[in-house]
All heavy atoms as a GROMACS GRO file, in nm:
protein
  585
    1MET      N    1   6.255  11.679   2.472
    1MET     CA    2   6.390  11.628   2.476
    1MET      C    3   6.488  11.744   2.484
    1MET      O    4   6.484  11.834   2.402
    1MET     CB    5   6.419  11.543   2.353
    1MET     CG    6   6.333  11.419   2.340
    1MET     SD    7   6.374  11.321   2.196
    1MET     CE    8   6.506  11.224   2.261
    2LYS      N    9   6.575  11.736   2.581
    2LYS     CA   10   6.671  11.844   2.603
    2LYS      C   11   6.771  11.861   2.490
    2LYS      O   12   6.808  11.972   2.455
    2LYS     CB   13   6.749  11.819   2.732
    2LYS     CG   14   6.666  11.819   2.857
    2LYS     CD   15   6.754  11.790   2.975
    2LYS     CE   16   6.672  11.749   3.095
    2LYS     NZ   17   6.754  11.713   3.208
    3ASN      N   18   6.817  11.750   2.437
    3ASN     CA   19   6.925  11.754   2.338
    3ASN      C   20   6.877  11.738   2.194
    3ASN      O   21   6.956  11.702   2.108
    3ASN     CB   22   7.025  11.643   2.369
    3ASN     CG   23   7.089  11.659   2.504
    3ASN    OD1   24   7.109  11.770   2.550
    3ASN    ND2   25   7.120  11.548   2.567
    4SER      N   26   6.753  11.765   2.168
    4SER     CA   27   6.698  11.738   2.035
    4SER      C   28   6.771  11.814   1.924
    4SER      O   29   6.796  11.759   1.817
    4SER     CB   30   6.549  11.766   2.030
    4SER     OG   31   6.522  11.902   2.056
    5GLU      N   32   6.807  11.938   1.951
    5GLU     CA   33   6.877  12.016   1.849
    5GLU      C   34   7.015  11.957   1.819
    5GLU      O   35   7.054  11.944   1.703
    5GLU     CB   36   6.891  12.162   1.894
    5GLU     CG   37   6.945  12.252   1.786
    5GLU     CD   38   6.947  12.398   1.829
    5GLU    OE1   39   6.848  12.442   1.892
    5GLU    OE2   40   7.046  12.466   1.798
    6ALA      N   41   7.088  11.920   1.923
    6ALA     CA   42   7.221  11.861   1.904
    6ALA      C   43   7.211  11.725   1.834
    6ALA      O   44   7.291  11.694   1.745
    6ALA     CB   45   7.291  11.845   2.039
    7ILE      N   46   7.111  11.646   1.871
    7ILE     CA   47   7.092  11.515   1.808
    7ILE      C   48   7.060  11.531   1.660
    7ILE      O   49   7.115  11.461   1.575
    7ILE     CB   50   6.982  11.436   1.881
    7ILE    CG1   51   7.028  11.398   2.022
    7ILE    CG2   52   6.944  11.311   1.802
    7ILE    CD1   53   6.919  11.342   2.111
    8THR      N   54   6.972  11.625   1.629
    8THR     CA   55   6.936  11.651   1.490
    8THR      C   56   7.058  11.696   1.410
    8THR      O   57   7.076  11.654   1.295
    8THR     CB   58   6.824  11.756   1.483
    8THR    OG1   59   6.711  11.708   1.557
    8THR    CG2   60   6.782  11.785   1.340
    9LYS      N   61   7.141  11.777   1.471
    9LYS     CA   62   7.262  11.825   1.404
    9LYS      C   63   7.357  11.708   1.375
    9LYS      O   64   7.411  11.697   1.264
    9LYS     CB   65   7.333  11.929   1.491
    9LYS     CG   66   7.452  11.992   1.426
    9LYS     CD   67   7.512  12.100   1.515
    9LYS     CE   68   7.635  12.161   1.450
    9LYS     NZ   69   7.696  12.264   1.533
   10VAL      N   70   7.376  11.619   1.470
   10VAL     CA   71   7.463  11.503   1.451
   10VAL      C   72   7.406  11.412   1.342
   10VAL      O   73   7.480  11.362   1.258
   10VAL     CB   74   7.483  11.426   1.584
   10VAL    CG1   75   7.551  11.293   1.560
   10VAL    CG2   76   7.564  11.510   1.682
   11CYS      N   77   7.276  11.393   1.342
   11CYS     CA   78   7.213  11.310   1.240
   11CYS      C   79   7.233  11.370   1.100
   11CYS      O   80   7.258  11.298   1.004
   11CYS     CB   81   7.064  11.291   1.269
   11CYS     SG   82   7.032  11.186   1.413
   12GLY      N   83   7.225  11.500   1.090
   12GLY     CA   84   7.251  11.568   0.963
   12GLY      C   85   7.395  11.550   0.919
   12GLY      O   86   7.423  11.530   0.800
   13GLU      N   87   7.486  11.553   1.014
   13GLU     CA   88   7.628  11.532   0.983
   13GLU      C   89   7.652  11.388   0.936
   13GLU      O   90   7.730  11.366   0.843
   13GLU     CB   91   7.714  11.563   1.106
   13GLU     CG   92   7.861  11.547   1.085
   13GLU     CD   93   7.923  11.647   0.988
   13GLU    OE1   94   7.855  11.744   0.947
   13GLU    OE2   95   8.040  11.629   0.954
   14ILE      N   96   7.586  11.292   0.996
   14ILE     CA   97   7.597  11.154   0.953
   14ILE      C   98   7.547  11.140   0.810
   14ILE      O   99   7.610  11.073   0.727
   14ILE     CB  100   7.522  11.059   1.049
   14ILE    CG1  101   7.594  11.054   1.183
   14ILE    CG2  102   7.508  10.919   0.989
   14ILE    CD1  103   7.517  10.984   1.293
   15ASP      N  104   7.438  11.204   0.778
   15ASP     CA  105   7.384  11.202   0.641
   15ASP      C  106   7.484  11.261   0.543
   15ASP      O  107   7.507  11.205   0.435
   15ASP     CB  108   7.251  11.278   0.636
   15ASP     CG  109   7.187  11.271   0.499
   15ASP    OD1  110   7.170  11.160   0.447
   15ASP    OD2  111   7.155  11.379   0.444
   16ARG      N  112   7.546  11.371   0.580
   16ARG     CA  113   7.646  11.434   0.493
   16ARG      C  114   7.766  11.342   0.472
   16ARG      O  115   7.816  11.326   0.360
   16ARG     CB  116   7.692  11.567   0.552
   16ARG     CG  117   7.787  11.645   0.459
   16ARG     CD  118   7.855  11.761   0.530
   16ARG     NE  119   7.945  11.719   0.635
   16ARG     CZ  120   8.066  11.664   0.614
   16ARG    NH1  121   8.110  11.643   0.493
   16ARG    NH2  122   8.143  11.631   0.717
   17LEU      N  123   7.811  11.279   0.581
   17LEU     CA  124   7.926  11.188   0.571
   17LEU      C  125   7.894  11.067   0.484
   17LEU      O  126   7.980  11.019   0.409
   17LEU     CB  127   7.970  11.144   0.710
   17LEU     CG  128   8.035  11.253   0.796
   17LEU    CD1  129   8.052  11.204   0.939
   17LEU    CD2  130   8.167  11.298   0.737
   18GLU      N  131   7.771  11.018   0.491
   18GLU     CA  132   7.732  10.905   0.407
   18GLU      C  133   7.733  10.945   0.261
   18GLU      O  134   7.776  10.868   0.175
   18GLU     CB  135   7.594  10.854   0.448
   18GLU     CG  136   7.560  10.716   0.393
   18GLU     CD  137   7.514  10.717   0.249
   18GLU    OE1  138   7.454  10.818   0.207
   18GLU    OE2  139   7.541  10.619   0.177
   19THR      N  140   7.689  11.066   0.232
   19THR     CA  141   7.694  11.116   0.094
   19THR      C  142   7.838  11.126   0.046
   19THR      O  143   7.870  11.087  -0.068
   19THR     CB  144   7.624  11.254   0.085
   19THR    OG1  145   7.488  11.239   0.127
   19THR    CG2  146   7.629  11.309  -0.056
   20ASP      N  147   7.926  11.175   0.132
   20ASP     CA  148   8.069  11.180   0.099
   20ASP      C  149   8.124  11.040   0.074
   20ASP      O  150   8.203  11.018  -0.018
   20ASP     CB  151   8.149  11.247   0.210
   20ASP     CG  152   8.123  11.396   0.223
   20ASP    OD1  153   8.057  11.454   0.134
   20ASP    OD2  154   8.168  11.455   0.324
   21ALA      N  155   8.082  10.944   0.157
   21ALA     CA  156   8.129  10.807   0.142
   21ALA      C  157   8.084  10.748   0.008
   21ALA      O  158   8.158  10.672  -0.055
   21ALA     CB  159   8.080  10.720   0.258
   22ASP      N  160   7.964  10.784  -0.037
   22ASP     CA  161   7.917  10.738  -0.168
   22ASP      C  162   8.010  10.788  -0.279
   22ASP      O  163   8.045  10.714  -0.371
   22ASP     CB  164   7.775  10.788  -0.196
   22ASP     CG  165   7.668  10.715  -0.116
   22ASP    OD1  166   7.697  10.606  -0.063
   22ASP    OD2  167   7.556  10.768  -0.108
   23GLN      N  168   8.050  10.913  -0.270
   23GLN     CA  169   8.139  10.970  -0.370
   23GLN      C  170   8.276  10.904  -0.365
   23GLN      O  171   8.336  10.875  -0.470
   23GLN     CB  172   8.152  11.121  -0.350
   23GLN     CG  173   8.023  11.196  -0.378
   23GLN     CD  174   8.030  11.342  -0.339
   23GLN    OE1  175   8.121  11.387  -0.270
   23GLN    NE2  176   7.931  11.419  -0.383
   24VAL      N  177   8.325  10.877  -0.246
   24VAL     CA  178   8.454  10.810  -0.230
   24VAL      C  179   8.447  10.669  -0.289
   24VAL      O  180   8.541  10.623  -0.356
   24VAL     CB  181   8.499  10.806  -0.082
   24VAL    CG1  182   8.618  10.715  -0.062
   24VAL    CG2  183   8.529  10.947  -0.032
   25LEU      N  184   8.336  10.600  -0.265
   25LEU     CA  185   8.318  10.466  -0.321
   25LEU      C  186   8.325  10.469  -0.473
   25LEU      O  187   8.399  10.391  -0.534
   25LEU     CB  188   8.184  10.406  -0.277
   25LEU     CG  189   8.145  10.275  -0.348
   25LEU    CD1  190   8.237  10.160  -0.306
   25LEU    CD2  191   8.000  10.242  -0.324
   26ARG      N  192   8.249  10.558  -0.534
   26ARG     CA  193   8.248  10.566  -0.681
   26ARG      C  194   8.388  10.597  -0.735
   26ARG      O  195   8.433  10.535  -0.831
   26ARG     CB  196   8.147  10.669  -0.728
   26ARG     CG  197   8.003  10.621  -0.714
   26ARG     CD  198   7.906  10.716  -0.783
   26ARG     NE  199   7.897  10.847  -0.721
   26ARG     CZ  200   7.820  10.876  -0.617
   26ARG    NH1  201   7.744  10.784  -0.563
   26ARG    NH2  202   7.818  10.998  -0.567
   27SER      N  203   8.455  10.690  -0.671
   27SER     CA  204   8.590  10.725  -0.714
   27SER      C  205   8.687  10.609  -0.695
   27SER      O  206   8.768  10.579  -0.783
   27SER     CB  207   8.638  10.847  -0.634
   27SER     OG  208   8.771  10.877  -0.663
   28GLY      N  209   8.677  10.544  -0.579
   28GLY     CA  210   8.764  10.431  -0.550
   28GLY      C  211   8.743  10.315  -0.646
   28GLY      O  212   8.840  10.254  -0.694
   29LEU      N  213   8.617  10.286  -0.676
   29LEU     CA  214   8.589  10.178  -0.771
   29LEU      C  215   8.641  10.212  -0.911
   29LEU      O  216   8.695  10.125  -0.980
   29LEU     CB  217   8.439  10.148  -0.776
   29LEU     CG  218   8.381  10.073  -0.657
   29LEU    CD1  219   8.229  10.062  -0.669
   29LEU    CD2  220   8.443   9.936  -0.642
   30ALA      N  221   8.624  10.335  -0.951
   30ALA     CA  222   8.673  10.376  -1.083
   30ALA      C  223   8.824  10.358  -1.091
   30ALA      O  224   8.876  10.303  -1.189
   30ALA     CB  225   8.634  10.521  -1.112
   31LYS      N  226   8.896  10.403  -0.988
   31LYS     CA  227   9.041  10.388  -0.986
   31LYS      C  228   9.081  10.241  -0.981
   31LYS      O  229   9.176  10.199  -1.047
   31LYS     CB  230   9.101  10.462  -0.866
   31LYS     CG  231   9.098  10.612  -0.881
   31LYS     CD  232   9.155  10.679  -0.759
   31LYS     CE  233   9.143  10.830  -0.770
   31LYS     NZ  234   9.190  10.898  -0.649
   32LEU      N  235   9.009  10.165  -0.903
   32LEU     CA  236   9.037  10.022  -0.891
   32LEU      C  237   9.026   9.953  -1.026
   32LEU      O  238   9.116   9.880  -1.067
   32LEU     CB  239   8.941   9.959  -0.790
   32LEU     CG  240   8.960   9.812  -0.757
   32LEU    CD1  241   9.094   9.790  -0.688
   32LEU    CD2  242   8.846   9.763  -0.669
   33PHE      N  243   8.916   9.978  -1.097
   33PHE     CA  244   8.897   9.913  -1.227
   33PHE      C  245   8.994   9.966  -1.333
   33PHE      O  246   9.029   9.893  -1.426
   33PHE     CB  247   8.752   9.930  -1.274
   33PHE     CG  248   8.659   9.829  -1.214
   33PHE    CD1  249   8.591   9.858  -1.096
   33PHE    CD2  250   8.642   9.705  -1.271
   33PHE    CE1  251   8.506   9.765  -1.039
   33PHE    CE2  252   8.557   9.611  -1.214
   33PHE     CZ  253   8.489   9.641  -1.098
   34ARG      N  254   9.039  10.088  -1.316
   34ARG     CA  255   9.134  10.145  -1.412
   34ARG      C  256   9.275  10.095  -1.390
   34ARG      O  257   9.350  10.076  -1.487
   34ARG     CB  258   9.135  10.298  -1.397
   34ARG     CG  259   9.095  10.368  -1.524
   34ARG     CD  260   9.101  10.520  -1.512
   34ARG     NE  261   8.981  10.564  -1.440
   34ARG     CZ  262   8.981  10.650  -1.339
   34ARG    NH1  263   9.092  10.706  -1.298
   34ARG    NH2  264   8.869  10.683  -1.279
   35HIS      N  265   9.315  10.074  -1.264
   35HIS     CA  266   9.456  10.053  -1.234
   35HIS      C  267   9.492   9.916  -1.176
   35HIS      O  268   9.611   9.888  -1.163
   35HIS     CB  269   9.505  10.162  -1.137
   35HIS     CG  270   9.491  10.299  -1.191
   35HIS    ND1  271   9.563  10.346  -1.298
   35HIS    CD2  272   9.410  10.402  -1.155
   35HIS    CE1  273   9.528  10.471  -1.324
   35HIS    NE2  274   9.435  10.507  -1.238
   36GLU      N  275   9.396   9.833  -1.140
   36GLU     CA  276   9.429   9.704  -1.078
   36GLU      C  277   9.436   9.595  -1.184
   36GLU      O  278   9.333   9.555  -1.239
   36GLU     CB  279   9.325   9.667  -0.971
   36GLU     CG  280   9.354   9.538  -0.901
   36GLU     CD  281   9.492   9.532  -0.839
   36GLU    OE1  282   9.521   9.614  -0.750
   36GLU    OE2  283   9.570   9.445  -0.881
   37PRO      N  284   9.556   9.546  -1.212
   37PRO     CA  285   9.569   9.444  -1.317
   37PRO      C  286   9.531   9.302  -1.269
   37PRO      O  287   9.494   9.219  -1.350
   37PRO     CB  288   9.718   9.449  -1.353
   37PRO     CG  289   9.785   9.500  -1.230
   37PRO     CD  290   9.686   9.590  -1.163
   38ASP      N  291   9.540   9.278  -1.140
   38ASP     CA  292   9.512   9.145  -1.086
   38ASP      C  293   9.363   9.129  -1.060
   38ASP      O  294   9.306   9.195  -0.973
   38ASP     CB  295   9.592   9.125  -0.956
   38ASP     CG  296   9.574   8.988  -0.895
   38ASP    OD1  297   9.504   8.903  -0.954
   38ASP    OD2  298   9.632   8.965  -0.787
   39THR      N  299   9.300   9.040  -1.134
   39THR     CA  300   9.155   9.022  -1.124
   39THR      C  301   9.112   8.979  -0.984
   39THR      O  302   9.011   9.026  -0.932
   39THR     CB  303   9.107   8.918  -1.228
   39THR    OG1  304   9.148   8.960  -1.357
   39THR    CG2  305   8.956   8.904  -1.226
   40ARG      N  306   9.186   8.890  -0.923
   40ARG     CA  307   9.151   8.846  -0.788
   40ARG      C  308   9.155   8.962  -0.688
   40ARG      O  309   9.067   8.976  -0.605
   40ARG     CB  310   9.245   8.735  -0.740
   40ARG     CG  311   9.221   8.605  -0.808
   40ARG     CD  312   9.312   8.499  -0.753
   40ARG     NE  313   9.294   8.375  -0.825
   40ARG     CZ  314   9.361   8.267  -0.801
   40ARG    NH1  315   9.451   8.265  -0.705
   40ARG    NH2  316   9.338   8.158  -0.870
   41GLU      N  317   9.259   9.040  -0.697
   41GLU     CA  318   9.272   9.156  -0.608
   41GLU      C  319   9.160   9.256  -0.633
   41GLU      O  320   9.103   9.312  -0.540
   41GLU     CB  321   9.408   9.222  -0.628
   41GLU     CG  322   9.441   9.328  -0.527
   41GLU     CD  323   9.458   9.275  -0.386
   41GLU    OE1  324   9.483   9.156  -0.365
   41GLU    OE2  325   9.445   9.356  -0.293
   42LEU      N  326   9.126   9.276  -0.759
   42LEU     CA  327   9.017   9.366  -0.795
   42LEU      C  328   8.886   9.319  -0.731
   42LEU      O  329   8.815   9.399  -0.670
   42LEU     CB  330   9.002   9.372  -0.947
   42LEU     CG  331   8.899   9.471  -0.998
   42LEU    CD1  332   8.951   9.538  -1.124
   42LEU    CD2  333   8.767   9.407  -1.025
   43ILE      N  334   8.857   9.191  -0.741
   43ILE     CA  335   8.732   9.138  -0.684
   43ILE      C  336   8.732   9.153  -0.532
   43ILE      O  337   8.632   9.194  -0.472
   43ILE     CB  338   8.712   8.992  -0.726
   43ILE    CG1  339   8.683   8.985  -0.877
   43ILE    CG2  340   8.599   8.926  -0.648
   43ILE    CD1  341   8.689   8.846  -0.935
   44LYS      N  342   8.845   9.122  -0.467
   44LYS     CA  343   8.853   9.135  -0.321
   44LYS      C  344   8.833   9.279  -0.277
   44LYS      O  345   8.754   9.307  -0.186
   44LYS     CB  346   8.989   9.085  -0.269
   44LYS     CG  347   9.002   8.935  -0.269
   44LYS     CD  348   9.125   8.891  -0.194
   44LYS     CE  349   9.250   8.919  -0.273
   44LYS     NZ  350   9.372   8.864  -0.213
   45MET      N  351   8.902   9.371  -0.342
   45MET     CA  352   8.892   9.512  -0.304
   45MET      C  353   8.751   9.567  -0.332
   45MET      O  354   8.698   9.644  -0.253
   45MET     CB  355   8.998   9.594  -0.377
   45MET     CG  356   9.140   9.563  -0.333
   45MET     SD  357   9.166   9.576  -0.155
   45MET     CE  358   9.135   9.750  -0.129
   46LYS      N  359   8.692   9.525  -0.442
   46LYS     CA  360   8.555   9.568  -0.474
   46LYS      C  361   8.460   9.523  -0.363
   46LYS      O  362   8.374   9.600  -0.319
   46LYS     CB  363   8.513   9.512  -0.609
   46LYS     CG  364   8.372   9.550  -0.650
   46LYS     CD  365   8.339   9.488  -0.786
   46LYS     CE  366   8.196   9.511  -0.824
   46LYS     NZ  367   8.101   9.428  -0.752
   47GLU      N  368   8.474   9.401  -0.317
   47GLU     CA  369   8.390   9.350  -0.208
   47GLU      C  370   8.409   9.431  -0.080
   47GLU      O  371   8.313   9.463  -0.010
   47GLU     CB  372   8.419   9.202  -0.182
   47GLU     CG  373   8.366   9.110  -0.289
   47GLU     CD  374   8.214   9.110  -0.298
   47GLU    OE1  375   8.147   9.111  -0.192
   47GLU    OE2  376   8.163   9.111  -0.411
   48ILE      N  377   8.533   9.464  -0.050
   48ILE     CA  378   8.561   9.544   0.070
   48ILE      C  379   8.498   9.682   0.058
   48ILE      O  380   8.433   9.730   0.152
   48ILE     CB  381   8.714   9.555   0.094
   48ILE    CG1  382   8.768   9.418   0.136
   48ILE    CG2  383   8.746   9.661   0.199
   48ILE    CD1  384   8.919   9.409   0.139
   49TYR      N  385   8.513   9.744  -0.056
   49TYR     CA  386   8.452   9.876  -0.078
   49TYR      C  387   8.300   9.869  -0.061
   49TYR      O  388   8.240   9.957   0.000
   49TYR     CB  389   8.483   9.929  -0.218
   49TYR     CG  390   8.626   9.974  -0.242
   49TYR    CD1  391   8.724   9.966  -0.144
   49TYR    CD2  392   8.664  10.023  -0.366
   49TYR    CE1  393   8.854  10.006  -0.169
   49TYR    CE2  394   8.793  10.065  -0.392
   49TYR     CZ  395   8.888  10.056  -0.293
   49TYR     OH  396   9.016  10.097  -0.318
   50GLU      N  397   8.240   9.764  -0.116
   50GLU     CA  398   8.095   9.751  -0.106
   50GLU      C  399   8.050   9.724   0.038
   50GLU      O  400   7.944   9.772   0.079
   50GLU     CB  401   8.046   9.644  -0.202
   50GLU     CG  402   8.055   9.689  -0.347
   50GLU     CD  403   8.024   9.581  -0.449
   50GLU    OE1  404   8.014   9.461  -0.411
   50GLU    OE2  405   8.009   9.616  -0.567
   51LEU      N  406   8.128   9.649   0.114
   51LEU     CA  407   8.095   9.628   0.255
   51LEU      C  408   8.103   9.759   0.332
   51LEU      O  409   8.017   9.787   0.417
   51LEU     CB  410   8.188   9.524   0.317
   51LEU     CG  411   8.159   9.379   0.279
   51LEU    CD1  412   8.272   9.288   0.330
   51LEU    CD2  413   8.026   9.334   0.335
   52LEU      N  414   8.205   9.838   0.305
   52LEU     CA  415   8.217   9.968   0.371
   52LEU      C  416   8.099  10.058   0.335
   52LEU      O  417   8.047  10.131   0.421
   52LEU     CB  418   8.349  10.035   0.334
   52LEU     CG  419   8.474   9.968   0.392
   52LEU    CD1  420   8.599  10.028   0.329
   52LEU    CD2  421   8.476   9.981   0.543
   53GLU      N  422   8.055  10.050   0.212
   53GLU     CA  423   7.938  10.128   0.169
   53GLU      C  424   7.813  10.082   0.244
   53GLU      O  425   7.732  10.164   0.288
   53GLU     CB  426   7.918  10.114   0.017
   53GLU     CG  427   7.786  10.164  -0.035
   53GLU     CD  428   7.760  10.312  -0.012
   53GLU    OE1  429   7.854  10.387   0.020
   53GLU    OE2  430   7.644  10.353  -0.025
   54ALA      N  431   7.799   9.952   0.261
   54ALA     CA  432   7.683   9.900   0.336
   54ALA      C  433   7.686   9.948   0.481
   54ALA      O  434   7.582   9.981   0.537
   54ALA     CB  435   7.683   9.747   0.330
   55VAL      N  436   7.805   9.955   0.540
   55VAL     CA  437   7.817  10.004   0.678
   55VAL      C  438   7.773  10.150   0.687
   55VAL      O  439   7.697  10.187   0.776
   55VAL     CB  440   7.962   9.986   0.729
   55VAL    CG1  441   7.983  10.060   0.860
   55VAL    CG2  442   7.994   9.838   0.745
   56THR      N  443   7.820  10.232   0.594
   56THR     CA  444   7.782  10.374   0.598
   56THR      C  445   7.632  10.391   0.573
   56THR      O  446   7.569  10.477   0.633
   56THR     CB  447   7.864  10.460   0.500
   56THR    OG1  448   7.844  10.414   0.366
   56THR    CG2  449   8.012  10.459   0.534
   57ASP      N  450   7.576  10.306   0.486
   57ASP     CA  451   7.431  10.312   0.463
   57ASP      C  452   7.354  10.278   0.590
   57ASP      O  453   7.253  10.342   0.622
   57ASP     CB  454   7.389  10.214   0.352
   57ASP     CG  455   7.425  10.263   0.214
   57ASP    OD1  456   7.456  10.384   0.198
   57ASP    OD2  457   7.423  10.180   0.121
   58ARG      N  458   7.398  10.177   0.664
   58ARG     CA  459   7.331  10.139   0.788
   58ARG      C  460   7.343  10.250   0.893
   58ARG      O  461   7.249  10.274   0.968
   58ARG     CB  462   7.387  10.010   0.846
   58ARG     CG  463   7.366   9.882   0.763
   58ARG     CD  464   7.224   9.845   0.726
   58ARG     NE  465   7.159   9.920   0.622
   58ARG     CZ  466   7.176   9.906   0.491
   58ARG    NH1  467   7.260   9.818   0.444
   58ARG    NH2  468   7.110   9.980   0.406
   59CYS      N  469   7.458  10.316   0.897
   59CYS     CA  470   7.474  10.429   0.990
   59CYS      C  471   7.373  10.539   0.957
   59CYS      O  472   7.312  10.597   1.047
   59CYS     CB  473   7.616  10.484   0.984
   59CYS     SG  474   7.740  10.375   1.055
   60GLU      N  475   7.356  10.565   0.829
   60GLU     CA  476   7.258  10.666   0.788
   60GLU      C  477   7.117  10.622   0.826
   60GLU      O  478   7.035  10.703   0.871
   60GLU     CB  479   7.266  10.691   0.638
   60GLU     CG  480   7.170  10.798   0.591
   60GLU     CD  481   7.172  10.819   0.442
   60GLU    OE1  482   7.197  10.721   0.367
   60GLU    OE2  483   7.149  10.933   0.399
   61ASP      N  484   7.087  10.493   0.809
   61ASP     CA  485   6.955  10.442   0.847
   61ASP      C  486   6.929  10.464   0.996
   61ASP      O  487   6.820  10.507   1.035
   61ASP     CB  488   6.943  10.292   0.815
   61ASP     CG  489   6.943  10.262   0.666
   61ASP    OD1  490   6.922  10.356   0.585
   61ASP    OD2  491   6.965  10.144   0.631
   62VAL      N  492   7.029  10.435   1.078
   62VAL     CA  493   7.015  10.454   1.222
   62VAL      C  494   6.994  10.601   1.254
   62VAL      O  495   6.907  10.638   1.335
   62VAL     CB  496   7.137  10.397   1.298
   62VAL    CG1  497   7.134  10.438   1.444
   62VAL    CG2  498   7.142  10.246   1.285
   63ALA      N  499   7.071  10.688   1.190
   63ALA     CA  500   7.056  10.832   1.213
   63ALA      C  501   6.916  10.879   1.174
   63ALA      O  502   6.856  10.960   1.244
   63ALA     CB  503   7.162  10.909   1.134
   64ASN      N  504   6.863  10.825   1.064
   64ASN     CA  505   6.728  10.863   1.021
   64ASN      C  506   6.623  10.817   1.123
   64ASN      O  507   6.527  10.890   1.151
   64ASN     CB  508   6.696  10.805   0.884
   64ASN     CG  509   6.775  10.872   0.773
   64ASN    OD1  510   6.822  10.985   0.787
   64ASN    ND2  511   6.792  10.802   0.663
   65ILE      N  512   6.641  10.698   1.177
   65ILE     CA  513   6.547  10.648   1.279
   65ILE      C  514   6.554  10.736   1.403
   65ILE      O  515   6.451  10.776   1.459
   65ILE     CB  516   6.578  10.501   1.312
   65ILE    CG1  517   6.541  10.412   1.192
   65ILE    CG2  518   6.504  10.456   1.438
   65ILE    CD1  519   6.593  10.271   1.202
   66ILE      N  520   6.676  10.767   1.446
   66ILE     CA  521   6.692  10.851   1.566
   66ILE      C  522   6.632  10.989   1.542
   66ILE      O  523   6.561  11.043   1.628
   66ILE     CB  524   6.841  10.862   1.604
   66ILE    CG1  525   6.891  10.728   1.656
   66ILE    CG2  526   6.863  10.972   1.709
   66ILE    CD1  527   7.041  10.719   1.676
   67GLU      N  528   6.655  11.044   1.426
   67GLU     CA  529   6.598  11.176   1.392
   67GLU      C  530   6.445  11.171   1.395
   67GLU      O  531   6.380  11.264   1.444
   67GLU     CB  532   6.650  11.220   1.256
   67GLU     CG  533   6.625  11.366   1.226
   67GLU     CD  534   6.697  11.411   1.103
   67GLU    OE1  535   6.726  11.330   1.013
   67GLU    OE2  536   6.726  11.532   1.094
   68GLY      N  537   6.389  11.061   1.343
   68GLY     CA  538   6.244  11.046   1.346
   68GLY      C  539   6.190  11.040   1.489
   68GLY      O  540   6.086  11.099   1.520
   69ILE      N  541   6.261  10.970   1.574
   69ILE     CA  542   6.221  10.961   1.715
   69ILE      C  543   6.226  11.098   1.781
   69ILE      O  544   6.135  11.136   1.855
   69ILE     CB  545   6.311  10.861   1.791
   69ILE    CG1  546   6.283  10.718   1.742
   69ILE    CG2  547   6.291  10.871   1.943
   69ILE    CD1  548   6.384  10.616   1.788
   70VAL      N  549   6.331  11.173   1.752
   70VAL     CA  550   6.345  11.308   1.810
   70VAL      C  551   6.229  11.396   1.762
   70VAL      O  552   6.169  11.468   1.841
   70VAL     CB  553   6.481  11.370   1.771
   70VAL    CG1  554   6.487  11.518   1.804
   70VAL    CG2  555   6.594  11.296   1.844
   71ILE      N  556   6.199  11.390   1.632
   71ILE     CA  557   6.091  11.472   1.580
   71ILE      C  558   5.956  11.433   1.641
   71ILE      O  559   5.876  11.520   1.679
   71ILE     CB  560   6.086  11.461   1.425
   71ILE    CG1  561   6.208  11.532   1.365
   71ILE    CG2  562   5.956  11.518   1.368
   71ILE    CD1  563   6.229  11.507   1.218
   72ASP      N  564   5.933  11.302   1.654
   72ASP     CA  565   5.807  11.256   1.715
   72ASP      C  566   5.791  11.298   1.860
   72ASP      O  567   5.679  11.315   1.909
   72ASP     CB  568   5.797  11.103   1.706
   72ASP     CG  569   5.771  11.054   1.565
   72ASP    OD1  570   5.734  11.137   1.479
   72ASP    OD2  571   5.787  10.932   1.540
   73ASN      N  572   5.903  11.315   1.930
   73ASN     CA  573   5.898  11.346   2.073
   73ASN      C  574   5.929  11.492   2.106
   73ASN      O  575   5.948  11.526   2.221
   73ASN     CB  576   5.993  11.254   2.150
   73ASN     CG  577   5.944  11.111   2.149
   73ASN    OD1  578   5.841  11.082   2.206
   73ASN    ND2  579   6.017  11.025   2.082
   74SER      N  580   5.934  11.578   2.005
   74SER     CA  581   5.960  11.720   2.032
   74SER      C  582   5.832  11.796   2.047
   74SER      O  583   5.730  11.765   2.005
   74SER     CB  584   6.038  11.785   1.920
   74SER     OG  585   6.137  11.714   1.864
   0.00000   0.00000   0.00000
């Protein structure tokens, strides 16, 4: 594969960004529970944060699959 090094680098960057997103989620949830007085709003925002986390997790999963394919074909 011609672009295997570049693909591997991008996959590593996706992994790093997912790790950053995990930290942002934890921080955001902590602030949300500390500062949001409206229970309904808190529940809605918590769900949104968790959906965003699921999206970043799936992106990491895809990057891991692509990285595995690159490694198998190098």
